[in-house]
C-alpha positions in Angstrom: 0.0 -0.2 -0.1 3.0 2.4 1.1 4.8 1.9 -2.4 1.6 2.5 -4.5 0.9 5.9 -2.7 4.6 6.7 -2.9 4.5 6.0 -6.5 1.1 8.2 -7.2 2.8 11.0 -5.5 5.8 10.8 -7.6 3.6 10.6 -10.6 1.9 13.7 -9.5 4.9 15.7 -8.7 6.3 14.7 -12.1 3.2 15.6 -14.2 3.2 19.2 -12.5 6.9 19.5 -13.5 6.2 18.4 -17.1 3.4 21.0 -17.1 5.3 23.7 -16.1 8.1 23.0 -18.4 5.6 22.8 -21.5 4.2 26.3 -20.5 7.7 27.5 -20.4 8.7 25.9 -23.7 5.6 27.1 -25.2 6.4 30.8 -24.2 9.9 30.5 -25.7 9.0 29.0 -29.0 8.8 32.2 -30.8 12.2 33.7 -29.4 13.8 30.4 -30.5 12.3 30.0 -33.9 10.6 33.3 -34.8 11.6 36.1 -37.2 12.2 39.3 -35.7 9.7 42.3 -36.9 9.7 45.8 -35.7 6.3 47.7 -35.2 5.5 51.1 -33.7 4.3 51.2 -30.3 2.6 53.8 -27.9 3.2 53.4 -23.9 0.0 53.4 -21.9 1.1 53.0 -18.3 4.6 52.8 -16.7 4.4 51.0 -13.4 2.1 48.8 -11.0 2.6 48.2 -7.6 1.4 44.6 -7.8 3.0 43.7 -10.9 6.4 45.6 -10.7 8.1 47.9 -13.2 6.6 47.6 -16.7 5.6 49.7 -19.7 2.2 48.7 -21.0 2.1 49.0 -24.7 -0.6 49.6 -27.5 -0.1 48.8 -31.1 -2.0 50.4 -34.2 -3.1 46.6 -34.9 -4.6 46.3 -31.3 -7.7 48.0 -32.5 -9.2 47.0 -35.8 -12.2 48.0 -37.7 -15.0 45.9 -37.7 -15.3 45.8 -41.4 -11.6 44.5 -41.5 -13.2 41.2 -40.5 -15.7 40.2 -43.1 -16.9 37.1 -41.8 -20.5 36.2 -42.2 -20.8 34.9 -38.7 -21.3 37.1 -35.6 -17.8 37.4 -34.0 -17.7 36.7 -30.3 -15.4 37.5 -27.3 -12.3 35.2 -27.0 -12.3 34.2 -30.6 -8.7 33.9 -32.1 -8.0 36.3 -34.8 -4.9 36.3 -37.2 -3.7 39.9 -38.1 -1.4 40.1 -41.1 1.2 42.6 -41.1 3.3 44.2 -44.2 6.6 46.0 -44.0 6.3 49.7 -44.6 8.8 51.8 -46.6 10.1 52.7 -43.0 11.1 49.3 -42.4 8.2 49.0 -39.9 5.4 46.3 -39.9 2.0 47.5 -40.0 -1.6 46.1 -40.2 -2.7 44.8 -43.5 -5.4 42.3 -42.9 -7.4 40.4 -40.5 -9.0 36.9 -40.5 -10.5 34.4 -38.4 -8.7 31.7 -40.7 -4.8 31.3 -40.4 -3.2 32.7 -43.5 -1.0 30.4 -45.5 1.9 32.7 -46.1 3.4 36.1 -45.1 3.7 37.5 -41.6 0.7 37.1 -39.4 0.3 37.1 -35.4 -2.3 35.4 -33.5 -4.6 37.2 -30.9 -7.7 37.1 -29.4 -10.7 39.3 -29.5 -11.5 41.0 -26.2 -14.7 43.1 -25.5 -16.5 41.9 -28.3 -20.4 43.1 -28.1 -22.3 42.3 -31.5 -24.8 44.9 -30.2 -22.3 47.5 -29.5 -22.2 50.9 -31.8 -18.2 50.8 -31.6 -17.0 50.2 -34.9 -13.6 48.5 -33.7 -12.6 45.2 -32.0 -9.8 45.2 -29.5 -7.3 42.3 -29.8 -4.8 41.0 -27.2 -1.7 39.1 -28.4 0.0 38.8 -25.1 2.9 41.6 -26.0 0.9 44.6 -24.3 3.5 44.7 -21.2 7.1 44.8 -21.2 8.7 44.3 -17.7 12.1 45.9 -16.8 14.1 46.4 -13.9 13.1 49.8 -12.1 15.6 52.2 -13.7 15.0 50.9 -17.1 11.2 51.2 -16.9 11.7 54.7 -15.4 14.0 55.5 -18.4 11.5 53.8 -21.0 8.7 55.8 -19.5 10.8 59.0 -20.4 11.7 57.7 -24.0 8.5 56.4 -24.8 6.0 59.4 -24.2 5.9 60.0 -28.1 6.1 56.5 -28.9 8.8 53.8 -29.7 9.7 50.5 -31.7 8.9 47.3 -30.2 10.9 44.2 -31.6 8.7 41.3 -31.8 9.7 37.6 -32.7 7.0 35.8 -34.8 7.0 31.9 -35.0 5.2 30.5 -38.2 2.3 29.7 -36.5 1.6 33.4 -35.5 2.5 33.0 -32.0 4.2 36.3 -31.0 6.8 37.4 -28.2 8.0 40.7 -27.1 11.5 40.8 -27.4 12.7 44.6 -26.8 11.2 48.0 -26.5 13.3 51.2 -27.6 12.4 54.9 -27.6 12.1 57.1 -30.7 9.3 55.8 -32.6 
């Protein structure tokens, strides 16, 4: 009886460890396999007492017109959306198109629709990609706050699946 209990406890601990390793690997895949792109960003908030020092970032493609998603069905909260980006003459990537279907080619990032209310008069969908916060040590966060007042550049790593990670943020957008 004691051996069975020890084995079950060991398996439970191993399963939890493997889940944590899997979460870490999934978050790192874009950094390991992704293509670097640069996008314009605008900071929203520099610090949080509970989450530490960070810059909350906003992107032009965080809000897309409802007309950009020409789906025949009603769009719901939490729905996955793929946003295609194209390189502009300045070298930065900008919004090109949006779809509920994964694009076959090109640079695209995967996000989720938040705050979708089909009866709302608002003409935009808000999208979260998981790249809206950049954490930094206190000194760097304060420096970023000053440098990013008029915008900046975010360097993203985009995996072929559309998963995206925020690599760095620099001032002077």
